[in-house]
Structure formats: C-alpha cells, structure tokens
PDB file with one MODEL, atoms N, CA, C and O in Angstrom:
MODEL        1
ATOM      1  N   MET A   1      11.472  21.972   3.590  1.00  0.00           N
ATOM      2  CA  MET A   1      10.341  21.208   4.102  1.00  0.00           C
ATOM      3  C   MET A   1       9.606  22.048   5.141  1.00  0.00           C
ATOM      4  O   MET A   1      10.218  22.640   6.030  1.00  0.00           O
ATOM      5  N   LEU A   2       8.311  22.087   5.013  1.00  0.00           N
ATOM      6  CA  LEU A   2       7.451  22.817   5.929  1.00  0.00           C
ATOM      7  C   LEU A   2       7.142  21.934   7.127  1.00  0.00           C
ATOM      8  O   LEU A   2       6.647  20.817   6.973  1.00  0.00           O
ATOM      9  N   GLU A   3       7.439  22.443   8.335  1.00  0.00           N
ATOM     10  CA  GLU A   3       7.093  21.688   9.540  1.00  0.00           C
ATOM     11  C   GLU A   3       7.131  22.589  10.754  1.00  0.00           C
ATOM     12  O   GLU A   3       7.704  23.678  10.721  1.00  0.00           O
ATOM     13  N   ASP A   4       6.524  22.131  11.806  1.00  0.00           N
ATOM     14  CA  ASP A   4       6.570  22.794  13.100  1.00  0.00           C
ATOM     15  C   ASP A   4       7.167  21.782  14.060  1.00  0.00           C
ATOM     16  O   ASP A   4       6.529  20.783  14.394  1.00  0.00           O
ATOM     17  N   SER A   5       8.380  22.037  14.502  1.00  0.00           N
ATOM     18  CA  SER A   5       9.083  21.062  15.336  1.00  0.00           C
ATOM     19  C   SER A   5       8.385  20.826  16.674  1.00  0.00           C
ATOM     20  O   SER A   5       8.502  19.745  17.250  1.00  0.00           O
ATOM     21  N   LYS A   6       7.671  21.815  17.164  1.00  0.00           N
ATOM     22  CA  LYS A   6       6.960  21.637  18.436  1.00  0.00           C
ATOM     23  C   LYS A   6       5.783  20.683  18.271  1.00  0.00           C
ATOM     24  O   LYS A   6       5.547  19.821  19.118  1.00  0.00           O
ATOM     25  N   ILE A   7       5.049  20.842  17.177  1.00  0.00           N
ATOM     26  CA  ILE A   7       3.925  19.933  16.904  1.00  0.00           C
ATOM     27  C   ILE A   7       4.462  18.521  16.697  1.00  0.00           C
ATOM     28  O   ILE A   7       3.917  17.555  17.231  1.00  0.00           O
ATOM     29  N   ARG A   8       5.511  18.414  15.934  1.00  0.00           N
ATOM     30  CA  ARG A   8       6.100  17.100  15.663  1.00  0.00           C
ATOM     31  C   ARG A   8       6.579  16.447  16.971  1.00  0.00           C
ATOM     32  O   ARG A   8       6.365  15.254  17.184  1.00  0.00           O
ATOM     33  N   ALA A   9       7.221  17.227  17.837  1.00  0.00           N
ATOM     34  CA  ALA A   9       7.678  16.702  19.122  1.00  0.00           C
ATOM     35  C   ALA A   9       6.487  16.267  19.975  1.00  0.00           C
ATOM     36  O   ALA A   9       6.524  15.206  20.597  1.00  0.00           O
ATOM     37  N   PHE A  10       5.440  17.078  20.007  1.00  0.00           N
ATOM     38  CA  PHE A  10       4.242  16.732  20.765  1.00  0.00           C
ATOM     39  C   PHE A  10       3.667  15.402  20.297  1.00  0.00           C
ATOM     40  O   PHE A  10       3.368  14.528  21.110  1.00  0.00           O
ATOM     41  N   LEU A  11       3.515  15.252  18.991  1.00  0.00           N
ATOM     42  CA  LEU A  11       2.933  14.026  18.452  1.00  0.00           C
ATOM     43  C   LEU A  11       3.807  12.810  18.742  1.00  0.00           C
ATOM     44  O   LEU A  11       3.289  11.727  19.013  1.00  0.00           O
ATOM     45  N   GLU A  12       5.098  12.974  18.690  1.00  0.00           N
ATOM     46  CA  GLU A  12       5.994  11.850  18.959  1.00  0.00           C
ATOM     47  C   GLU A  12       5.996  11.485  20.440  1.00  0.00           C
ATOM     48  O   GLU A  12       6.008  10.303  20.783  1.00  0.00           O
ATOM     49  N   VAL A  13       5.984  12.474  21.311  1.00  0.00           N
ATOM     50  CA  VAL A  13       5.924  12.199  22.754  1.00  0.00           C
ATOM     51  C   VAL A  13       4.603  11.507  23.083  1.00  0.00           C
ATOM     52  O   VAL A  13       4.573  10.556  23.865  1.00  0.00           O
ATOM     53  N   GLU A  14       3.529  11.977  22.494  1.00  0.00           N
ATOM     54  CA  GLU A  14       2.222  11.345  22.733  1.00  0.00           C
ATOM     55  C   GLU A  14       2.242   9.889  22.262  1.00  0.00           C
ATOM     56  O   GLU A  14       1.727   9.004  22.944  1.00  0.00           O
ATOM     57  N   LYS A  15       2.830   9.653  21.110  1.00  0.00           N
ATOM     58  CA  LYS A  15       2.892   8.297  20.563  1.00  0.00           C
ATOM     59  C   LYS A  15       3.738   7.378  21.441  1.00  0.00           C
ATOM     60  O   LYS A  15       3.328   6.258  21.748  1.00  0.00           O
ATOM     61  N   GLU A  16       4.900   7.842  21.838  1.00  0.00           N
ATOM     62  CA  GLU A  16       5.834   7.024  22.623  1.00  0.00           C
ATOM     63  C   GLU A  16       5.511   7.005  24.112  1.00  0.00           C
ATOM     64  O   GLU A  16       5.894   6.084  24.833  1.00  0.00           O
ATOM     65  N   ARG A  17       4.801   8.036  24.559  1.00  0.00           N
ATOM     66  CA  ARG A  17       4.519   8.215  26.002  1.00  0.00           C
ATOM     67  C   ARG A  17       5.815   8.279  26.817  1.00  0.00           C
ATOM     68  O   ARG A  17       5.882   7.840  27.965  1.00  0.00           O
ATOM     69  N   ASN A  18       6.847   8.850  26.165  1.00  0.00           N
ATOM     70  CA  ASN A  18       8.165   8.899  26.791  1.00  0.00           C
ATOM     71  C   ASN A  18       9.005   9.945  26.063  1.00  0.00           C
ATOM     72  O   ASN A  18       9.150   9.886  24.841  1.00  0.00           O
ATOM     73  N   PHE A  19       9.560  10.903  26.810  1.00  0.00           N
ATOM     74  CA  PHE A  19      10.364  11.963  26.211  1.00  0.00           C
ATOM     75  C   PHE A  19      11.656  11.421  25.609  1.00  0.00           C
ATOM     76  O   PHE A  19      12.063  11.857  24.532  1.00  0.00           O
ATOM     77  N   THR A  20      12.298  10.491  26.278  1.00  0.00           N
ATOM     78  CA  THR A  20      13.573   9.958  25.796  1.00  0.00           C
ATOM     79  C   THR A  20      13.402   9.174  24.500  1.00  0.00           C
ATOM     80  O   THR A  20      14.179   9.342  23.561  1.00  0.00           O
ATOM     81  N   LYS A  21      12.392   8.324  24.452  1.00  0.00           N
ATOM     82  CA  LYS A  21      12.130   7.565  23.223  1.00  0.00           C
ATOM     83  C   LYS A  21      11.752   8.492  22.074  1.00  0.00           C
ATOM     84  O   LYS A  21      12.194   8.296  20.942  1.00  0.00           O
ATOM     85  N   ALA A  22      10.943   9.492  22.362  1.00  0.00           N
ATOM     86  CA  ALA A  22      10.556  10.455  21.328  1.00  0.00           C
ATOM     87  C   ALA A  22      11.787  11.197  20.814  1.00  0.00           C
ATOM     88  O   ALA A  22      11.935  11.407  19.610  1.00  0.00           O
ATOM     89  N   ALA A  23      12.655  11.585  21.718  1.00  0.00           N
ATOM     90  CA  ALA A  23      13.875  12.295  21.320  1.00  0.00           C
ATOM     91  C   ALA A  23      14.725  11.436  20.392  1.00  0.00           C
ATOM     92  O   ALA A  23      15.253  11.924  19.393  1.00  0.00           O
ATOM     93  N   LYS A  24      14.852  10.171  20.724  1.00  0.00           N
ATOM     94  CA  LYS A  24      15.646   9.261  19.886  1.00  0.00           C
ATOM     95  C   LYS A  24      15.052   9.169  18.492  1.00  0.00           C
ATOM     96  O   LYS A  24      15.782   9.238  17.503  1.00  0.00           O
ATOM     97  N   THR A  25      13.740   9.013  18.400  1.00  0.00           N
ATOM     98  CA  THR A  25      13.064   8.931  17.101  1.00  0.00           C
ATOM     99  C   THR A  25      13.259  10.209  16.295  1.00  0.00           C
ATOM    100  O   THR A  25      13.440  10.163  15.079  1.00  0.00           O
ATOM    101  N   LEU A  26      13.222  11.347  16.978  1.00  0.00           N
ATOM    102  CA  LEU A  26      13.344  12.638  16.315  1.00  0.00           C
ATOM    103  C   LEU A  26      14.798  13.035  16.039  1.00  0.00           C
ATOM    104  O   LEU A  26      15.055  14.009  15.332  1.00  0.00           O
ATOM    105  N   GLY A  27      15.734  12.283  16.594  1.00  0.00           N
ATOM    106  CA  GLY A  27      17.145  12.620  16.420  1.00  0.00           C
ATOM    107  C   GLY A  27      17.567  13.816  17.247  1.00  0.00           C
ATOM    108  O   GLY A  27      18.455  14.575  16.860  1.00  0.00           O
ATOM    109  N   LEU A  28      16.918  13.978  18.394  1.00  0.00           N
ATOM    110  CA  LEU A  28      17.196  15.091  19.296  1.00  0.00           C
ATOM    111  C   LEU A  28      17.585  14.568  20.666  1.00  0.00           C
ATOM    112  O   LEU A  28      17.507  13.368  20.932  1.00  0.00           O
ATOM    113  N   THR A  29      18.001  15.466  21.519  1.00  0.00           N
ATOM    114  CA  THR A  29      18.253  15.093  22.909  1.00  0.00           C
ATOM    115  C   THR A  29      16.948  15.190  23.693  1.00  0.00           C
ATOM    116  O   THR A  29      16.023  15.893  23.286  1.00  0.00           O
ATOM    117  N   GLN A  30      16.879  14.492  24.801  1.00  0.00           N
ATOM    118  CA  GLN A  30      15.684  14.552  25.644  1.00  0.00           C
ATOM    119  C   GLN A  30      15.445  15.981  26.150  1.00  0.00           C
ATOM    120  O   GLN A  30      14.299  16.430  26.151  1.00  0.00           O
ATOM    121  N   PRO A  31      16.491  16.717  26.582  1.00  0.00           N
ATOM    122  CA  PRO A  31      16.241  18.097  27.010  1.00  0.00           C
ATOM    123  C   PRO A  31      15.691  18.985  25.883  1.00  0.00           C
ATOM    124  O   PRO A  31      14.891  19.884  26.141  1.00  0.00           O
ATOM    125  N   ALA A  32      16.112  18.739  24.652  1.00  0.00           N
ATOM    126  CA  ALA A  32      15.604  19.535  23.526  1.00  0.00           C
ATOM    127  C   ALA A  32      14.113  19.280  23.322  1.00  0.00           C
ATOM    128  O   ALA A  32      13.350  20.212  23.069  1.00  0.00           O
ATOM    129  N   VAL A  33      13.704  18.034  23.429  1.00  0.00           N
ATOM    130  CA  VAL A  33      12.283  17.707  23.283  1.00  0.00           C
ATOM    131  C   VAL A  33      11.493  18.298  24.449  1.00  0.00           C
ATOM    132  O   VAL A  33      10.410  18.846  24.246  1.00  0.00           O
ATOM    133  N   SER A  34      12.014  18.195  25.646  1.00  0.00           N
ATOM    134  CA  SER A  34      11.337  18.781  26.814  1.00  0.00           C
ATOM    135  C   SER A  34      11.174  20.285  26.652  1.00  0.00           C
ATOM    136  O   SER A  34      10.136  20.846  27.003  1.00  0.00           O
ATOM    137  N   THR A  35      12.193  20.928  26.124  1.00  0.00           N
ATOM    138  CA  THR A  35      12.136  22.375  25.891  1.00  0.00           C
ATOM    139  C   THR A  35      11.064  22.709  24.855  1.00  0.00           C
ATOM    140  O   THR A  35      10.326  23.680  25.026  1.00  0.00           O
ATOM    141  N   GLN A  36      10.970  21.924  23.791  1.00  0.00           N
ATOM    142  CA  GLN A  36       9.953  22.169  22.773  1.00  0.00           C
ATOM    143  C   GLN A  36       8.545  21.998  23.345  1.00  0.00           C
ATOM    144  O   GLN A  36       7.652  22.795  23.057  1.00  0.00           O
ATOM    145  N   ILE A  37       8.354  20.963  24.151  1.00  0.00           N
ATOM    146  CA  ILE A  37       7.033  20.728  24.753  1.00  0.00           C
ATOM    147  C   ILE A  37       6.699  21.853  25.724  1.00  0.00           C
ATOM    148  O   ILE A  37       5.572  22.348  25.737  1.00  0.00           O
ATOM    149  N   SER A  38       7.662  22.257  26.532  1.00  0.00           N
ATOM    150  CA  SER A  38       7.429  23.362  27.468  1.00  0.00           C
ATOM    151  C   SER A  38       7.093  24.648  26.738  1.00  0.00           C
ATOM    152  O   SER A  38       6.208  25.391  27.163  1.00  0.00           O
ATOM    153  N   ALA A  39       7.796  24.921  25.634  1.00  0.00           N
ATOM    154  CA  ALA A  39       7.517  26.132  24.849  1.00  0.00           C
ATOM    155  C   ALA A  39       6.120  26.066  24.236  1.00  0.00           C
ATOM    156  O   ALA A  39       5.411  27.072  24.199  1.00  0.00           O
ATOM    157  N   LEU A  40       5.724  24.898  23.760  1.00  0.00           N
ATOM    158  CA  LEU A  40       4.389  24.724  23.194  1.00  0.00           C
ATOM    159  C   LEU A  40       3.331  24.941  24.276  1.00  0.00           C
ATOM    160  O   LEU A  40       2.345  25.643  24.053  1.00  0.00           O
ATOM    161  N   GLU A  41       3.540  24.341  25.440  1.00  0.00           N
ATOM    162  CA  GLU A  41       2.598  24.520  26.548  1.00  0.00           C
ATOM    163  C   GLU A  41       2.508  25.989  26.958  1.00  0.00           C
ATOM    164  O   GLU A  41       1.421  26.495  27.239  1.00  0.00           O
ATOM    165  N   GLU A  42       3.629  26.656  26.989  1.00  0.00           N
ATOM    166  CA  GLU A  42       3.654  28.084  27.346  1.00  0.00           C
ATOM    167  C   GLU A  42       2.859  28.905  26.330  1.00  0.00           C
ATOM    168  O   GLU A  42       2.082  29.783  26.706  1.00  0.00           O
ATOM    169  N   SER A  43       3.057  28.618  25.052  1.00  0.00           N
ATOM    170  CA  SER A  43       2.346  29.387  24.025  1.00  0.00           C
ATOM    171  C   SER A  43       0.847  29.094  24.030  1.00  0.00           C
ATOM    172  O   SER A  43       0.042  29.975  23.726  1.00  0.00           O
ATOM    173  N   LEU A  44       0.471  27.873  24.371  1.00  0.00           N
ATOM    174  CA  LEU A  44      -0.950  27.512  24.424  1.00  0.00           C
ATOM    175  C   LEU A  44      -1.623  27.972  25.710  1.00  0.00           C
ATOM    176  O   LEU A  44      -2.825  28.236  25.731  1.00  0.00           O
ATOM    177  N   GLY A  45      -0.847  28.066  26.774  1.00  0.00           N
ATOM    178  CA  GLY A  45      -1.396  28.500  28.060  1.00  0.00           C
ATOM    179  C   GLY A  45      -1.952  27.367  28.904  1.00  0.00           C
ATOM    180  O   GLY A  45      -2.691  27.603  29.860  1.00  0.00           O
ATOM    181  N   PHE A  46      -1.596  26.129  28.550  1.00  0.00           N
ATOM    182  CA  PHE A  46      -2.024  24.988  29.364  1.00  0.00           C
ATOM    183  C   PHE A  46      -1.042  23.831  29.184  1.00  0.00           C
ATOM    184  O   PHE A  46      -0.304  23.759  28.202  1.00  0.00           O
ATOM    185  N   GLU A  47      -1.061  22.927  30.173  1.00  0.00           N
ATOM    186  CA  GLU A  47      -0.198  21.752  30.112  1.00  0.00           C
ATOM    187  C   GLU A  47      -0.813  20.706  29.189  1.00  0.00           C
ATOM    188  O   GLU A  47      -2.028  20.511  29.164  1.00  0.00           O
ATOM    189  N   LEU A  48       0.044  20.048  28.441  1.00  0.00           N
ATOM    190  CA  LEU A  48      -0.384  19.004  27.526  1.00  0.00           C
ATOM    191  C   LEU A  48      -0.277  17.616  28.148  1.00  0.00           C
ATOM    192  O   LEU A  48      -1.061  16.722  27.830  1.00  0.00           O
ATOM    193  N   PHE A  49       0.698  17.444  29.033  1.00  0.00           N
ATOM    194  CA  PHE A  49       0.961  16.133  29.622  1.00  0.00           C
ATOM    195  C   PHE A  49       0.912  16.192  31.138  1.00  0.00           C
ATOM    196  O   PHE A  49       1.316  17.177  31.756  1.00  0.00           O
ATOM    197  N   GLN A  50       0.403  15.108  31.724  1.00  0.00           N
ATOM    198  CA  GLN A  50       0.525  14.892  33.164  1.00  0.00           C
ATOM    199  C   GLN A  50       1.802  14.080  33.336  1.00  0.00           C
ATOM    200  O   GLN A  50       1.912  12.953  32.854  1.00  0.00           O
ATOM    201  N   ARG A  51       2.748  14.668  34.022  1.00  0.00           N
ATOM    202  CA  ARG A  51       4.025  14.003  34.208  1.00  0.00           C
ATOM    203  C   ARG A  51       4.027  13.311  35.560  1.00  0.00           C
ATOM    204  O   ARG A  51       3.625  13.894  36.567  1.00  0.00           O
ATOM    205  N   GLY A  52       4.466  12.104  35.575  1.00  0.00           N
ATOM    206  CA  GLY A  52       4.507  11.310  36.789  1.00  0.00           C
ATOM    207  C   GLY A  52       5.040   9.935  36.451  1.00  0.00           C
ATOM    208  O   GLY A  52       5.859   9.786  35.544  1.00  0.00           O
ATOM    209  N   ARG A  53       4.580   8.937  37.170  1.00  0.00           N
ATOM    210  CA  ARG A  53       4.996   7.564  36.844  1.00  0.00           C
ATOM    211  C   ARG A  53       4.696   7.233  35.398  1.00  0.00           C
ATOM    212  O   ARG A  53       5.515   6.648  34.690  1.00  0.00           O
ATOM    213  N   GLU A  54       3.511   7.618  34.977  1.00  0.00           N
ATOM    214  CA  GLU A  54       3.106   7.445  33.580  1.00  0.00           C
ATOM    215  C   GLU A  54       2.928   8.818  32.965  1.00  0.00           C
ATOM    216  O   GLU A  54       2.404   9.732  33.602  1.00  0.00           O
ATOM    217  N   LEU A  55       3.362   8.957  31.736  1.00  0.00           N
ATOM    218  CA  LEU A  55       3.156  10.196  31.004  1.00  0.00           C
ATOM    219  C   LEU A  55       1.821  10.077  30.275  1.00  0.00           C
ATOM    220  O   LEU A  55       1.647   9.215  29.414  1.00  0.00           O
ATOM    221  N   ARG A  56       0.890  10.945  30.629  1.00  0.00           N
ATOM    222  CA  ARG A  56      -0.448  10.908  30.023  1.00  0.00           C
ATOM    223  C   ARG A  56      -0.835  12.301  29.560  1.00  0.00           C
ATOM    224  O   ARG A  56      -0.361  13.307  30.088  1.00  0.00           O
ATOM    225  N   LEU A  57      -1.698  12.336  28.572  1.00  0.00           N
ATOM    226  CA  LEU A  57      -2.231  13.620  28.133  1.00  0.00           C
ATOM    227  C   LEU A  57      -3.190  14.169  29.184  1.00  0.00           C
ATOM    228  O   LEU A  57      -3.933  13.421  29.819  1.00  0.00           O
ATOM    229  N   THR A  58      -3.159  15.469  29.351  1.00  0.00           N
ATOM    230  CA  THR A  58      -4.168  16.137  30.166  1.00  0.00           C
ATOM    231  C   THR A  58      -5.457  16.191  29.339  1.00  0.00           C
ATOM    232  O   THR A  58      -5.426  15.918  28.140  1.00  0.00           O
ATOM    233  N   PRO A  59      -6.567  16.533  29.952  1.00  0.00           N
ATOM    234  CA  PRO A  59      -7.785  16.717  29.149  1.00  0.00           C
ATOM    235  C   PRO A  59      -7.586  17.739  28.019  1.00  0.00           C
ATOM    236  O   PRO A  59      -8.073  17.538  26.907  1.00  0.00           O
ATOM    237  N   SER A  60      -6.880  18.816  28.303  1.00  0.00           N
ATOM    238  CA  SER A  60      -6.590  19.810  27.264  1.00  0.00           C
ATOM    239  C   SER A  60      -5.679  19.218  26.197  1.00  0.00           C
ATOM    240  O   SER A  60      -5.831  19.510  25.011  1.00  0.00           O
ATOM    241  N   GLY A  61      -4.739  18.391  26.620  1.00  0.00           N
ATOM    242  CA  GLY A  61      -3.850  17.721  25.675  1.00  0.00           C
ATOM    243  C   GLY A  61      -4.610  16.791  24.757  1.00  0.00           C
ATOM    244  O   GLY A  61      -4.276  16.674  23.578  1.00  0.00           O
ATOM    245  N   GLU A  62      -5.626  16.128  25.278  1.00  0.00           N
ATOM    246  CA  GLU A  62      -6.471  15.243  24.459  1.00  0.00           C
ATOM    247  C   GLU A  62      -7.171  16.040  23.358  1.00  0.00           C
ATOM    248  O   GLU A  62      -7.222  15.608  22.207  1.00  0.00           O
ATOM    249  N   VAL A  63      -7.701  17.190  23.716  1.00  0.00           N
ATOM    250  CA  VAL A  63      -8.378  18.035  22.727  1.00  0.00           C
ATOM    251  C   VAL A  63      -7.369  18.543  21.701  1.00  0.00           C
ATOM    252  O   VAL A  63      -7.635  18.528  20.499  1.00  0.00           O
ATOM    253  N   PHE A  64      -6.207  18.994  22.185  1.00  0.00           N
ATOM    254  CA  PHE A  64      -5.192  19.535  21.284  1.00  0.00           C
ATOM    255  C   PHE A  64      -4.661  18.474  20.326  1.00  0.00           C
ATOM    256  O   PHE A  64      -4.277  18.800  19.203  1.00  0.00           O
ATOM    257  N   LEU A  65      -4.633  17.222  20.744  1.00  0.00           N
ATOM    258  CA  LEU A  65      -4.109  16.132  19.914  1.00  0.00           C
ATOM    259  C   LEU A  65      -4.799  16.077  18.549  1.00  0.00           C
ATOM    260  O   LEU A  65      -4.133  15.926  17.525  1.00  0.00           O
ATOM    261  N   ALA A  66      -6.099  16.197  18.531  1.00  0.00           N
ATOM    262  CA  ALA A  66      -6.828  16.153  17.256  1.00  0.00           C
ATOM    263  C   ALA A  66      -6.401  17.292  16.336  1.00  0.00           C
ATOM    264  O   ALA A  66      -6.244  17.096  15.131  1.00  0.00           O
ATOM    265  N   TYR A  67      -6.215  18.471  16.899  1.00  0.00           N
ATOM    266  CA  TYR A  67      -5.774  19.613  16.098  1.00  0.00           C
ATOM    267  C   TYR A  67      -4.332  19.431  15.628  1.00  0.00           C
ATOM    268  O   TYR A  67      -4.005  19.750  14.485  1.00  0.00           O
ATOM    269  N   ALA A  68      -3.483  18.925  16.498  1.00  0.00           N
ATOM    270  CA  ALA A  68      -2.081  18.709  16.137  1.00  0.00           C
ATOM    271  C   ALA A  68      -1.960  17.711  14.993  1.00  0.00           C
ATOM    272  O   ALA A  68      -1.134  17.885  14.097  1.00  0.00           O
ATOM    273  N   ARG A  69      -2.764  16.689  15.023  1.00  0.00           N
ATOM    274  CA  ARG A  69      -2.747  15.708  13.931  1.00  0.00           C
ATOM    275  C   ARG A  69      -3.178  16.349  12.617  1.00  0.00           C
ATOM    276  O   ARG A  69      -2.595  16.066  11.570  1.00  0.00           O
ATOM    277  N   ARG A  70      -4.186  17.203  12.661  1.00  0.00           N
ATOM    278  CA  ARG A  70      -4.632  17.895  11.445  1.00  0.00           C
ATOM    279  C   ARG A  70      -3.561  18.853  10.927  1.00  0.00           C
ATOM    280  O   ARG A  70      -3.328  18.949   9.722  1.00  0.00           O
ATOM    281  N   ILE A  71      -2.920  19.551  11.843  1.00  0.00           N
ATOM    282  CA  ILE A  71      -1.847  20.471  11.457  1.00  0.00           C
ATOM    283  C   ILE A  71      -0.719  19.700  10.777  1.00  0.00           C
ATOM    284  O   ILE A  71      -0.234  20.103   9.719  1.00  0.00           O
ATOM    285  N   GLN A  72      -0.306  18.597  11.385  1.00  0.00           N
ATOM    286  CA  GLN A  72       0.773  17.796  10.812  1.00  0.00           C
ATOM    287  C   GLN A  72       0.370  17.234   9.455  1.00  0.00           C
ATOM    288  O   GLN A  72       1.182  17.191   8.531  1.00  0.00           O
ATOM    289  N   GLN A  73      -0.877  16.807   9.337  1.00  0.00           N
ATOM    290  CA  GLN A  73      -1.359  16.293   8.056  1.00  0.00           C
ATOM    291  C   GLN A  73      -1.307  17.382   6.986  1.00  0.00           C
ATOM    292  O   GLN A  73      -0.945  17.109   5.841  1.00  0.00           O
ATOM    293  N   ALA A  74      -1.665  18.607   7.350  1.00  0.00           N
ATOM    294  CA  ALA A  74      -1.606  19.717   6.391  1.00  0.00           C
ATOM    295  C   ALA A  74      -0.167  19.972   5.953  1.00  0.00           C
ATOM    296  O   ALA A  74       0.088  20.200   4.771  1.00  0.00           O
ATOM    297  N   TYR A  75       0.773  19.934   6.894  1.00  0.00           N
ATOM    298  CA  TYR A  75       2.194  20.090   6.538  1.00  0.00           C
ATOM    299  C   TYR A  75       2.620  18.975   5.593  1.00  0.00           C
ATOM    300  O   TYR A  75       3.281  19.233   4.588  1.00  0.00           O
ATOM    301  N   ASP A  76       2.249  17.747   5.906  1.00  0.00           N
ATOM    302  CA  ASP A  76       2.643  16.597   5.082  1.00  0.00           C
ATOM    303  C   ASP A  76       2.081  16.715   3.666  1.00  0.00           C
ATOM    304  O   ASP A  76       2.797  16.492   2.690  1.00  0.00           O
ATOM    305  N   LEU A  77       0.804  17.065   3.557  1.00  0.00           N
ATOM    306  CA  LEU A  77       0.180  17.202   2.245  1.00  0.00           C
ATOM    307  C   LEU A  77       0.800  18.341   1.446  1.00  0.00           C
ATOM    308  O   LEU A  77       1.011  18.210   0.241  1.00  0.00           O
ATOM    309  N   THR A  78       1.091  19.444   2.101  1.00  0.00           N
ATOM    310  CA  THR A  78       1.725  20.578   1.432  1.00  0.00           C
ATOM    311  C   THR A  78       3.116  20.209   0.942  1.00  0.00           C
ATOM    312  O   THR A  78       3.478  20.510  -0.196  1.00  0.00           O
ATOM    313  N   ASN A  79       3.894  19.558   1.796  1.00  0.00           N
ATOM    314  CA  ASN A  79       5.239  19.131   1.391  1.00  0.00           C
ATOM    315  C   ASN A  79       5.173  18.173   0.201  1.00  0.00           C
ATOM    316  O   ASN A  79       5.948  18.293  -0.747  1.00  0.00           O
ATOM    317  N   GLU A  80       4.248  17.234   0.261  1.00  0.00           N
ATOM    318  CA  GLU A  80       4.106  16.263  -0.820  1.00  0.00           C
ATOM    319  C   GLU A  80       3.722  16.970  -2.126  1.00  0.00           C
ATOM    320  O   GLU A  80       4.278  16.674  -3.184  1.00  0.00           O
ATOM    321  N   ALA A  81       2.791  17.884  -2.047  1.00  0.00           N
ATOM    322  CA  ALA A  81       2.333  18.587  -3.250  1.00  0.00           C
ATOM    323  C   ALA A  81       3.468  19.405  -3.878  1.00  0.00           C
ATOM    324  O   ALA A  81       3.658  19.374  -5.094  1.00  0.00           O
ATOM    325  N   PHE A  82       4.210  20.127  -3.057  1.00  0.00           N
ATOM    326  CA  PHE A  82       5.269  20.961  -3.610  1.00  0.00           C
ATOM    327  C   PHE A  82       6.488  20.153  -4.021  1.00  0.00           C
ATOM    328  O   PHE A  82       7.198  20.536  -4.951  1.00  0.00           O
ATOM    329  N   ASN A  83       6.738  19.054  -3.351  1.00  0.00           N
ATOM    330  CA  ASN A  83       7.837  18.185  -3.789  1.00  0.00           C
ATOM    331  C   ASN A  83       7.528  17.588  -5.156  1.00  0.00           C
ATOM    332  O   ASN A  83       8.423  17.450  -5.990  1.00  0.00           O
ATOM    333  N   ASN A  84       6.270  17.236  -5.391  1.00  0.00           N
ATOM    334  CA  ASN A  84       5.876  16.684  -6.690  1.00  0.00           C
ATOM    335  C   ASN A  84       5.961  17.730  -7.796  1.00  0.00           C
ATOM    336  O   ASN A  84       6.346  17.407  -8.920  1.00  0.00           O
ATOM    337  N   VAL A  85       5.610  18.967  -7.497  1.00  0.00           N
ATOM    338  CA  VAL A  85       5.612  20.037  -8.487  1.00  0.00           C
ATOM    339  C   VAL A  85       7.042  20.431  -8.856  1.00  0.00           C
ATOM    340  O   VAL A  85       7.373  20.583 -10.032  1.00  0.00           O
ATOM    341  N   PHE A  86       7.882  20.594  -7.835  1.00  0.00           N
ATOM    342  CA  PHE A  86       9.213  21.130  -8.088  1.00  0.00           C
ATOM    343  C   PHE A  86      10.274  20.068  -8.296  1.00  0.00           C
ATOM    344  O   PHE A  86      11.415  20.395  -8.624  1.00  0.00           O
ATOM    345  N   ALA A  87       9.925  18.810  -8.113  1.00  0.00           N
ATOM    346  CA  ALA A  87      10.888  17.736  -8.314  1.00  0.00           C
ATOM    347  C   ALA A  87      11.071  17.417  -9.798  1.00  0.00           C
ATOM    348  O   ALA A  87      12.010  16.715 -10.175  1.00  0.00           O
ATOM    349  N   LYS A  88      10.182  17.931 -10.631  1.00  0.00           N
ATOM    350  CA  LYS A  88      10.225  17.636 -12.069  1.00  0.00           C
ATOM    351  C   LYS A  88      11.237  18.464 -12.783  1.00  0.00           C
ATOM    352  O   LYS A  88      11.395  18.334 -13.997  1.00  0.00           O
TER     353      LYS A  88
ENDMDL
END
C-alpha cells in the first residue's frame, strides 16, 4: 500500500485536534505521532500546529492542509486502482 505516514498523521491530528486521539486511531503511540509531526514540520521548515490549551493549525498549517488532503487522495486513488488491477 502506498502511503506517507507523516501526511496521514498530520491529517488525523488535524481531524482529532489531539495527538493522543490521533495516535489511537492510527494504532500508534502518542510519542510516535508527535515524532512524525515534528519530522514533517522540520522537513517543511515551519510549524503546522499551535500547541497550547487548544491544538490549532498555524496559518502555514492551514495552507498545507489543502495540499495534504490532495496528496492523501492521490495515494488512495492509486492504491484503489492498483488493488483493482492486481486483485484479479
């Protein structure tokens, strides 16, 4: 299966607005999800989330969200297409 675990973690954290809940959904530990988000932020060169009482996207995180959704959609469509071809 084609996927990027950092993108998937980002999208789940954004959806849940909570690292622990996202980790549970992903079947990972909270530190593993935090590490993935930190690595993604490091590679992008900006923070995705404002951490505090409430977990919120930064302005850069808001912009990145649209791209992350498109990336994930491309992975999903590719997986679906190849699963249909090779499942026969």
